[in-house]
All heavy atoms as a GROMACS GRO file, in nm:
protein
  454
    1MET      N    1  -3.019  -2.811  -2.094
    1MET     CA    2  -2.984  -2.684  -2.157
    1MET      C    3  -2.998  -2.568  -2.058
    1MET      O    4  -2.911  -2.483  -2.050
    1MET     CB    5  -3.074  -2.663  -2.280
    1MET     CG    6  -3.051  -2.533  -2.352
    1MET     SD    7  -2.899  -2.541  -2.445
    1MET     CE    8  -2.904  -2.387  -2.526
    2VAL      N    9  -3.108  -2.567  -1.983
    2VAL     CA   10  -3.130  -2.458  -1.887
    2VAL      C   11  -3.029  -2.468  -1.772
    2VAL      O   12  -2.977  -2.367  -1.726
    2VAL     CB   13  -3.276  -2.463  -1.833
    2VAL    CG1   14  -3.296  -2.361  -1.722
    2VAL    CG2   15  -3.374  -2.438  -1.945
    3LYS      N   16  -2.999  -2.591  -1.730
    3LYS     CA   17  -2.903  -2.609  -1.622
    3LYS      C   18  -2.765  -2.559  -1.664
    3LYS      O   19  -2.693  -2.496  -1.586
    3LYS     CB   20  -2.896  -2.756  -1.582
    3LYS     CG   21  -2.811  -2.780  -1.461
    3LYS     CD   22  -2.826  -2.919  -1.406
    3LYS     CE   23  -2.749  -2.930  -1.277
    3LYS     NZ   24  -2.781  -3.046  -1.201
    4ARG      N   25  -2.728  -2.585  -1.787
    4ARG     CA   26  -2.599  -2.538  -1.838
    4ARG      C   27  -2.595  -2.386  -1.843
    4ARG      O   28  -2.495  -2.323  -1.810
    4ARG     CB   29  -2.577  -2.598  -1.979
    4ARG     CG   30  -2.452  -2.554  -2.046
    4ARG     CD   31  -2.334  -2.627  -1.991
    4ARG     NE   32  -2.215  -2.592  -2.067
    4ARG     CZ   33  -2.095  -2.592  -2.017
    4ARG    NH1   34  -2.076  -2.630  -1.894
    4ARG    NH2   35  -1.993  -2.558  -2.090
    5LEU      N   36  -2.706  -2.323  -1.882
    5LEU     CA   37  -2.715  -2.178  -1.886
    5LEU      C   38  -2.705  -2.119  -1.746
    5LEU      O   39  -2.639  -2.016  -1.725
    5LEU     CB   40  -2.846  -2.135  -1.953
    5LEU     CG   41  -2.865  -1.986  -1.978
    5LEU    CD1   42  -2.756  -1.933  -2.069
    5LEU    CD2   43  -3.002  -1.959  -2.037
    6GLU      N   44  -2.767  -2.184  -1.648
    6GLU     CA   45  -2.758  -2.138  -1.509
    6GLU      C   46  -2.615  -2.149  -1.458
    6GLU      O   47  -2.568  -2.060  -1.388
    6GLU     CB   48  -2.852  -2.220  -1.420
    6GLU     CG   49  -2.999  -2.190  -1.440
    6GLU     CD   50  -3.088  -2.281  -1.357
    6GLU    OE1   51  -3.036  -2.377  -1.296
    6GLU    OE2   52  -3.209  -2.255  -1.352
    7GLN      N   53  -2.547  -2.256  -1.494
    7GLN     CA   54  -2.408  -2.273  -1.452
    7GLN      C   55  -2.320  -2.165  -1.514
    7GLN      O   56  -2.233  -2.109  -1.447
    7GLN     CB   57  -2.356  -2.411  -1.491
    7GLN     CG   58  -2.416  -2.524  -1.409
    7GLN     CD   59  -2.370  -2.660  -1.458
    7GLN    OE1   60  -2.318  -2.673  -1.569
    7GLN    NE2   61  -2.391  -2.762  -1.376
    8LEU      N   62  -2.342  -2.136  -1.640
    8LEU     CA   63  -2.264  -2.034  -1.707
    8LEU      C   64  -2.292  -1.896  -1.646
    8LEU      O   65  -2.198  -1.817  -1.624
    8LEU     CB   66  -2.297  -2.033  -1.857
    8LEU     CG   67  -2.219  -1.934  -1.942
    8LEU    CD1   68  -2.070  -1.966  -1.937
    8LEU    CD2   69  -2.269  -1.935  -2.084
    9ALA      N   70  -2.417  -1.868  -1.615
    9ALA     CA   71  -2.452  -1.740  -1.553
    9ALA      C   72  -2.388  -1.728  -1.415
    9ALA      O   73  -2.336  -1.621  -1.378
    9ALA     CB   74  -2.603  -1.726  -1.544
   10ALA      N   75  -2.389  -1.836  -1.340
   10ALA     CA   76  -2.327  -1.834  -1.207
   10ALA      C   77  -2.176  -1.812  -1.217
   10ALA      O   78  -2.118  -1.739  -1.137
   10ALA     CB   79  -2.356  -1.964  -1.133
   11LEU      N   80  -2.114  -1.872  -1.317
   11LEU     CA   81  -1.970  -1.854  -1.338
   11LEU      C   82  -1.937  -1.709  -1.376
   11LEU      O   83  -1.840  -1.651  -1.326
   11LEU     CB   84  -1.921  -1.950  -1.446
   11LEU     CG   85  -1.771  -1.952  -1.471
   11LEU    CD1   86  -1.698  -2.002  -1.348
   11LEU    CD2   87  -1.741  -2.040  -1.591
   12VAL      N   88  -2.018  -1.651  -1.463
   12VAL     CA   89  -1.996  -1.512  -1.504
   12VAL      C   90  -2.014  -1.417  -1.386
   12VAL      O   91  -1.933  -1.326  -1.365
   12VAL     CB   92  -2.091  -1.475  -1.621
   12VAL    CG1   93  -2.092  -1.325  -1.647
   12VAL    CG2   94  -2.053  -1.551  -1.747
   13VAL      N   95  -2.117  -1.440  -1.306
   13VAL     CA   96  -2.140  -1.355  -1.188
   13VAL      C   97  -2.026  -1.368  -1.089
   13VAL      O   98  -1.976  -1.270  -1.034
   13VAL     CB   99  -2.277  -1.388  -1.123
   13VAL    CG1  100  -2.290  -1.322  -0.987
   13VAL    CG2  101  -2.390  -1.347  -1.214
   14ALA      N  102  -1.981  -1.492  -1.063
   14ALA     CA  103  -1.871  -1.515  -0.969
   14ALA      C  104  -1.742  -1.449  -1.018
   14ALA      O  105  -1.668  -1.387  -0.940
   14ALA     CB  106  -1.850  -1.664  -0.948
   15ALA      N  107  -1.714  -1.461  -1.147
   15ALA     CA  108  -1.593  -1.398  -1.202
   15ALA      C  109  -1.603  -1.246  -1.192
   15ALA      O  110  -1.504  -1.179  -1.158
   15ALA     CB  111  -1.574  -1.442  -1.347
   16GLY      N  112  -1.718  -1.190  -1.220
   16GLY     CA  113  -1.736  -1.046  -1.211
   16GLY      C  114  -1.718  -0.996  -1.068
   16GLY      O  115  -1.652  -0.895  -1.044
   17LEU      N  116  -1.774  -1.069  -0.972
   17LEU     CA  117  -1.758  -1.029  -0.832
   17LEU      C  118  -1.613  -1.041  -0.788
   17LEU      O  119  -1.562  -0.958  -0.712
   17LEU     CB  120  -1.848  -1.113  -0.743
   17LEU     CG  121  -1.998  -1.084  -0.752
   17LEU    CD1  122  -2.076  -1.184  -0.669
   17LEU    CD2  123  -2.028  -0.943  -0.708
   18ALA      N  124  -1.543  -1.143  -0.835
   18ALA     CA  125  -1.402  -1.161  -0.799
   18ALA      C  126  -1.318  -1.045  -0.854
   18ALA      O  127  -1.232  -0.991  -0.784
   18ALA     CB  128  -1.350  -1.295  -0.851
   19ILE      N  129  -1.344  -1.008  -0.978
   19ILE     CA  130  -1.268  -0.898  -1.038
   19ILE      C  131  -1.294  -0.768  -0.963
   19ILE      O  132  -1.200  -0.693  -0.931
   19ILE     CB  133  -1.303  -0.884  -1.188
   19ILE    CG1  134  -1.248  -1.004  -1.264
   19ILE    CG2  135  -1.251  -0.753  -1.245
   19ILE    CD1  136  -1.297  -1.014  -1.406
   20VAL      N  137  -1.418  -0.739  -0.931
   20VAL     CA  138  -1.452  -0.616  -0.859
   20VAL      C  139  -1.391  -0.617  -0.720
   20VAL      O  140  -1.336  -0.516  -0.674
   20VAL     CB  141  -1.606  -0.598  -0.853
   20VAL    CG1  142  -1.644  -0.485  -0.757
   20VAL    CG2  143  -1.661  -0.569  -0.990
   21SER      N  144  -1.395  -0.731  -0.651
   21SER     CA  145  -1.340  -0.736  -0.516
   21SER      C  146  -1.188  -0.718  -0.517
   21SER      O  147  -1.133  -0.649  -0.431
   21SER     CB  148  -1.378  -0.865  -0.445
   21SER     OG  149  -1.319  -0.976  -0.509
   22TYR      N  150  -1.120  -0.780  -0.612
   22TYR     CA  151  -0.975  -0.759  -0.623
   22TYR      C  152  -0.943  -0.614  -0.657
   22TYR      O  153  -0.851  -0.555  -0.601
   22TYR     CB  154  -0.913  -0.850  -0.729
   22TYR     CG  155  -0.885  -0.989  -0.678
   22TYR    CD1  156  -0.956  -1.098  -0.728
   22TYR    CD2  157  -0.788  -1.013  -0.582
   22TYR    CE1  158  -0.931  -1.225  -0.682
   22TYR    CE2  159  -0.763  -1.140  -0.535
   22TYR     CZ  160  -0.834  -1.246  -0.585
   22TYR     OH  161  -0.810  -1.372  -0.540
   23TRP      N  162  -1.020  -0.555  -0.746
   23TRP     CA  163  -0.996  -0.416  -0.783
   23TRP      C  164  -1.014  -0.324  -0.664
   23TRP      O  165  -0.932  -0.235  -0.638
   23TRP     CB  166  -1.090  -0.376  -0.897
   23TRP     CG  167  -1.076  -0.233  -0.937
   23TRP    CD1  168  -0.972  -0.175  -1.004
   23TRP    CD2  169  -1.168  -0.128  -0.907
   23TRP    NE1  170  -0.995  -0.041  -1.019
   23TRP    CE2  171  -1.115  -0.009  -0.961
   23TRP    CE3  172  -1.290  -0.124  -0.842
   23TRP    CZ2  173  -1.180   0.113  -0.951
   23TRP    CZ3  174  -1.355  -0.002  -0.832
   23TRP    CH2  175  -1.300   0.114  -0.885
   24LEU      N  176  -1.122  -0.345  -0.586
   24LEU     CA  177  -1.145  -0.262  -0.470
   24LEU      C  178  -1.037  -0.283  -0.364
   24LEU      O  179  -0.988  -0.188  -0.304
   24LEU     CB  180  -1.283  -0.292  -0.409
   24LEU     CG  181  -1.402  -0.238  -0.487
   24LEU    CD1  182  -1.531  -0.286  -0.423
   24LEU    CD2  183  -1.398  -0.087  -0.493
   25PHE      N  184  -0.998  -0.407  -0.342
   25PHE     CA  185  -0.896  -0.434  -0.242
   25PHE      C  186  -0.766  -0.364  -0.275
   25PHE      O  187  -0.706  -0.297  -0.191
   25PHE     CB  188  -0.872  -0.585  -0.230
   25PHE     CG  189  -0.758  -0.619  -0.138
   25PHE    CD1  190  -0.773  -0.612  -0.002
   25PHE    CD2  191  -0.634  -0.656  -0.190
   25PHE    CE1  192  -0.667  -0.642   0.083
   25PHE    CE2  193  -0.528  -0.686  -0.106
   25PHE     CZ  194  -0.546  -0.679   0.031
   26PHE      N  195  -0.720  -0.378  -0.398
   26PHE     CA  196  -0.591  -0.320  -0.433
   26PHE      C  197  -0.600  -0.168  -0.449
   26PHE      O  198  -0.500  -0.098  -0.428
   26PHE     CB  199  -0.535  -0.384  -0.560
   26PHE     CG  200  -0.480  -0.520  -0.532
   26PHE    CD1  201  -0.544  -0.633  -0.582
   26PHE    CD2  202  -0.367  -0.537  -0.455
   26PHE    CE1  203  -0.495  -0.758  -0.555
   26PHE    CE2  204  -0.316  -0.662  -0.428
   26PHE     CZ  205  -0.381  -0.773  -0.478
   27SER      N  206  -0.715  -0.114  -0.482
   27SER     CA  207  -0.725   0.032  -0.488
   27SER      C  208  -0.731   0.089  -0.347
   27SER      O  209  -0.672   0.194  -0.321
   27SER     CB  210  -0.847   0.075  -0.568
   27SER     OG  211  -0.966   0.037  -0.502
   28TRP      N  212  -0.798   0.021  -0.255
   28TRP     CA  213  -0.804   0.070  -0.117
   28TRP      C  214  -0.670   0.047  -0.046
   28TRP      O  215  -0.630   0.126   0.037
   28TRP     CB  216  -0.915   0.003  -0.039
   28TRP     CG  217  -1.052   0.049  -0.081
   28TRP    CD1  218  -1.082   0.163  -0.150
   28TRP    CD2  219  -1.175  -0.018  -0.057
   28TRP    NE1  220  -1.218   0.170  -0.170
   28TRP    CE2  221  -1.277   0.062  -0.115
   28TRP    CE3  222  -1.209  -0.136   0.006
   28TRP    CZ2  223  -1.410   0.024  -0.108
   28TRP    CZ3  224  -1.342  -0.172   0.013
   28TRP    CH2  225  -1.442  -0.093  -0.044
   29ALA      N  226  -0.602  -0.060  -0.079
   29ALA     CA  227  -0.472  -0.088  -0.018
   29ALA      C  228  -0.361  -0.015  -0.092
   29ALA      O  229  -0.245  -0.035  -0.062
   29ALA     CB  230  -0.446  -0.238  -0.019
   30GLN      N  231  -0.393   0.065  -0.189
   30GLN     CA  232  -0.302   0.143  -0.272
   30GLN      C  233  -0.208   0.054  -0.351
   30GLN      O  234  -0.103   0.097  -0.395
   30GLN     CB  235  -0.225   0.244  -0.188
   30GLN     CG  236  -0.320   0.336  -0.118
   30GLN     CD  237  -0.251   0.453  -0.054
   30GLN    OE1  238  -0.133   0.474  -0.075
   30GLN    NE2  239  -0.324   0.528   0.024
   31GLY      N  240  -0.244  -0.071  -0.368
   31GLY     CA  241  -0.174  -0.160  -0.459
   31GLY      C  242  -0.026  -0.178  -0.432
   31GLY      O  243   0.048  -0.211  -0.521
   32GLY      N  244   0.019  -0.157  -0.310
   32GLY     CA  245   0.160  -0.172  -0.281
   32GLY      C  246   0.244  -0.065  -0.346
   32GLY      O  247   0.362  -0.084  -0.372
   33ARG      N  248   0.183   0.048  -0.376
   33ARG     CA  249   0.253   0.155  -0.445
   33ARG      C  250   0.375   0.202  -0.367
   33ARG      O  251   0.477   0.234  -0.424
   33ARG     CB  252   0.156   0.271  -0.466
   33ARG     CG  253   0.208   0.379  -0.557
   33ARG     CD  254   0.105   0.488  -0.580
   33ARG     NE  255  -0.020   0.430  -0.623
   33ARG     CZ  256  -0.139   0.475  -0.585
   33ARG    NH1  257  -0.150   0.576  -0.505
   33ARG    NH2  258  -0.250   0.417  -0.628
   34GLU      N  259   0.364   0.204  -0.233
   34GLU     CA  260   0.477   0.251  -0.154
   34GLU      C  261   0.594   0.154  -0.160
   34GLU      O  262   0.707   0.191  -0.137
   34GLU     CB  263   0.437   0.276  -0.010
   34GLU     CG  264   0.378   0.157   0.062
   34GLU     CD  265   0.228   0.142   0.038
   34GLU    OE1  266   0.166   0.229  -0.022
   34GLU    OE2  267   0.176   0.039   0.080
   35LEU      N  268   0.569   0.029  -0.196
   35LEU     CA  269   0.678  -0.066  -0.210
   35LEU      C  270   0.751  -0.048  -0.342
   35LEU      O  271   0.870  -0.077  -0.352
   35LEU     CB  272   0.625  -0.210  -0.200
   35LEU     CG  273   0.562  -0.248  -0.066
   35LEU    CD1  274   0.506  -0.390  -0.072
   35LEU    CD2  275   0.663  -0.235   0.047
   36ARG      N  276   0.679  -0.001  -0.444
   36ARG     CA  277   0.740   0.015  -0.575
   36ARG      C  278   0.813   0.147  -0.590
   36ARG      O  279   0.901   0.162  -0.673
   36ARG     CB  280   0.633   0.004  -0.684
   36ARG     CG  281   0.593  -0.140  -0.710
   36ARG     CD  282   0.489  -0.146  -0.817
   36ARG     NE  283   0.360  -0.140  -0.750
   36ARG     CZ  284   0.249  -0.098  -0.804
   36ARG    NH1  285   0.246  -0.059  -0.927
   36ARG    NH2  286   0.138  -0.098  -0.735
   37GLN      N  287   0.777   0.248  -0.511
   37GLN     CA  288   0.840   0.378  -0.522
   37GLN      C  289   0.972   0.378  -0.447
   37GLN      O  290   0.990   0.307  -0.349
   37GLN     CB  291   0.750   0.487  -0.465
   37GLN     CG  292   0.627   0.512  -0.549
   37GLN     CD  293   0.539   0.619  -0.486
   37GLN    OE1  294   0.560   0.657  -0.372
   37GLN    NE2  295   0.440   0.665  -0.559
   38ALA      N  296   1.063   0.459  -0.495
   38ALA     CA  297   1.191   0.474  -0.425
   38ALA      C  298   1.165   0.545  -0.292
   38ALA      O  299   1.080   0.633  -0.284
   38ALA     CB  300   1.287   0.556  -0.510
   39PRO      N  301   1.236   0.506  -0.189
   39PRO     CA  302   1.215   0.573  -0.060
   39PRO      C  303   1.253   0.720  -0.068
   39PRO      O  304   1.348   0.757  -0.137
   39PRO     CB  305   1.306   0.497   0.037
   39PRO     CG  306   1.399   0.418  -0.048
   39PRO     CD  307   1.335   0.402  -0.182
   40ARG      N  308   1.176   0.801  -0.001
   40ARG     CA  309   1.202   0.945  -0.003
   40ARG      C  310   1.324   0.976   0.081
   40ARG      O  311   1.344   0.922   0.187
   40ARG     CB  312   1.081   1.021   0.052
   40ARG     CG  313   0.960   1.009  -0.036
   40ARG     CD  314   0.847   1.088   0.022
   40ARG     NE  315   0.728   1.074  -0.060
   40ARG     CZ  316   0.609   1.118  -0.026
   40ARG    NH1  317   0.592   1.179   0.088
   40ARG    NH2  318   0.507   1.102  -0.106
   41GLU      N  319   1.403   1.068   0.028
   41GLU     CA  320   1.520   1.112   0.101
   41GLU      C  321   1.475   1.217   0.203
   41GLU      O  322   1.418   1.319   0.168
   41GLU     CB  323   1.621   1.177   0.004
   41GLU     CG  324   1.673   1.083  -0.101
   41GLU     CD  325   1.783   0.993  -0.047
   41GLU    OE1  326   1.854   1.034   0.045
   41GLU    OE2  327   1.795   0.881  -0.099
   42SER      N  328   1.500   1.190   0.330
   42SER     CA  329   1.463   1.287   0.431
   42SER      C  330   1.584   1.374   0.463
   42SER      O  331   1.696   1.326   0.469
   42SER     CB  332   1.412   1.216   0.556
   42SER     OG  333   1.515   1.136   0.609
   43GLN      N  334   1.558   1.501   0.480
   43GLN     CA  335   1.665   1.594   0.511
   43GLN      C  336   1.700   1.580   0.658
   43GLN      O  337   1.612   1.586   0.744
   43GLN     CB  338   1.618   1.738   0.482
   43GLN     CG  339   1.587   1.763   0.338
   43GLN     CD  340   1.713   1.765   0.254
   43GLN    OE1  341   1.822   1.796   0.302
   43GLN    NE2  342   1.699   1.733   0.127
   44PRO      N  343   1.828   1.561   0.690
   44PRO     CA  344   1.864   1.551   0.832
   44PRO      C  345   1.845   1.685   0.901
   44PRO      O  346   1.873   1.790   0.844
   44PRO     CB  347   2.011   1.510   0.830
   44PRO     CG  348   2.060   1.548   0.695
   44PRO     CD  349   1.941   1.544   0.603
   45VAL      N  350   1.793   1.679   1.021
   45VAL     CA  351   1.770   1.800   1.098
   45VAL      C  352   1.903   1.840   1.162
   45VAL      O  353   1.967   1.759   1.229
   45VAL     CB  354   1.665   1.775   1.208
   45VAL    CG1  355   1.646   1.898   1.295
   45VAL    CG2  356   1.535   1.730   1.146
   46PRO      N  357   1.950   1.964   1.137
   46PRO     CA  358   2.077   2.004   1.196
   46PRO      C  359   2.066   2.010   1.348
   46PRO      O  360   1.972   2.068   1.402
   46PRO     CB  361   2.104   2.141   1.136
   46PRO     CG  362   1.974   2.189   1.085
   46PRO     CD  363   1.890   2.068   1.057
   47ALA      N  364   2.160   1.948   1.413
   47ALA     CA  365   2.159   1.946   1.559
   47ALA      C  366   2.220   2.074   1.612
   47ALA      O  367   2.325   2.118   1.566
   47ALA     CB  368   2.237   1.826   1.610
   48GLU      N  369   2.152   2.134   1.707
   48GLU     CA  370   2.205   2.254   1.769
   48GLU      C  371   2.299   2.211   1.881
   48GLU      O  372   2.269   2.117   1.955
   48GLU     CB  373   2.091   2.339   1.825
   48GLU     CG  374   2.000   2.394   1.718
   48GLU     CD  375   1.892   2.482   1.778
   48GLU    OE1  376   1.905   2.523   1.894
   48GLU    OE2  377   1.794   2.507   1.707
   49PRO      N  378   2.411   2.278   1.894
   49PRO     CA  379   2.503   2.240   2.001
   49PRO      C  380   2.440   2.265   2.138
   49PRO      O  381   2.374   2.366   2.159
   49PRO     CB  382   2.625   2.330   1.980
   49PRO     CG  383   2.581   2.437   1.887
   49PRO     CD  384   2.461   2.388   1.814
   50SER      N  385   2.458   2.171   2.224
   50SER     CA  386   2.403   2.182   2.358
   50SER      C  387   2.495   2.268   2.444
   50SER      O  388   2.614   2.248   2.448
   50SER     CB  389   2.389   2.042   2.417
   50SER     OG  390   2.349   2.053   2.551
   51ARG      N  391   2.436   2.365   2.513
   51ARG     CA  392   2.516   2.454   2.598
   51ARG      C  393   2.523   2.400   2.741
   51ARG      O  394   2.605   2.444   2.819
   51ARG     CB  395   2.458   2.595   2.596
   51ARG     CG  396   2.467   2.655   2.458
   51ARG     CD  397   2.431   2.803   2.465
   51ARG     NE  398   2.429   2.858   2.332
   51ARG     CZ  399   2.532   2.918   2.275
   51ARG    NH1  400   2.646   2.926   2.339
   51ARG    NH2  401   2.522   2.968   2.155
   52THR      N  402   2.437   2.311   2.777
   52THR     CA  403   2.439   2.260   2.913
   52THR      C  404   2.534   2.141   2.920
   52THR      O  405   2.534   2.054   2.834
   52THR     CB  406   2.298   2.216   2.957
   52THR    OG1  407   2.253   2.116   2.867
   52THR    CG2  408   2.202   2.331   2.956
   53GLY      N  409   2.612   2.138   3.021
   53GLY     CA  410   2.701   2.025   3.044
   53GLY      C  411   2.824   2.024   2.957
   53GLY      O  412   2.892   1.923   2.948
   54THR      N  413   2.854   2.133   2.892
   54THR     CA  414   2.976   2.136   2.810
   54THR      C  415   3.087   2.199   2.891
   54THR      O  416   3.070   2.302   2.954
   54THR     CB  417   2.954   2.214   2.680
   54THR    OG1  418   2.916   2.347   2.712
   54THR    CG2  419   2.851   2.148   2.593
   55ARG      N  420   3.198   2.134   2.888
   55ARG     CA  421   3.315   2.192   2.954
   55ARG      C  422   3.438   2.155   2.874
   55ARG      O  423   3.442   2.051   2.807
   55ARG     CB  424   3.329   2.145   3.096
   55ARG     CG  425   3.334   1.997   3.111
   55ARG     CD  426   3.340   1.957   3.253
   55ARG     NE  427   3.344   1.809   3.254
   55ARG     CZ  428   3.373   1.737   3.355
   55ARG    NH1  429   3.397   1.795   3.470
   55ARG    NH2  430   3.376   1.608   3.347
   56LYS      N  431   3.534   2.238   2.881
   56LYS     CA  432   3.657   2.214   2.806
   56LYS      C  433   3.750   2.128   2.889
   56LYS      O  434   3.768   2.150   3.008
   56LYS     CB  435   3.725   2.345   2.770
   56LYS     CG  436   3.642   2.428   2.675
   56LYS     CD  437   3.714   2.555   2.640
   56LYS     CE  438   3.630   2.637   2.544
   56LYS     NZ  439   3.694   2.761   2.508
   57LEU      N  440   3.806   2.030   2.824
   57LEU     CA  441   3.902   1.944   2.893
   57LEU      C  442   4.040   2.006   2.882
   57LEU      O  443   4.074   2.069   2.782
   57LEU     CB  444   3.902   1.804   2.830
   57LEU     CG  445   3.770   1.727   2.843
   57LEU    CD1  446   3.781   1.598   2.766
   57LEU    CD2  447   3.741   1.700   2.988
   58PRO      N  448   4.124   1.993   2.986
   58PRO     CA  449   4.257   2.054   2.981
   58PRO      C  450   4.348   1.986   2.882
   58PRO      O  451   4.340   1.881   2.840
   58PRO     CB  452   4.309   2.037   3.123
   58PRO     CG  453   4.220   1.942   3.192
   58PRO     CD  454   4.096   1.931   3.112
   0.00000   0.00000   0.00000
């Protein structure tokens, strides 16, 4: 009876530690949130025309 209780207690402790470790891992790793979100649209930077090396072709 005592051995069975020890086994059950060990199982409960192991399950609790597993749940906490998974929770910490995914919260610190941000849970792949950046994979689920749509990619942000970046505004293209307008290119300024270069004044050096420009010449008109005939």
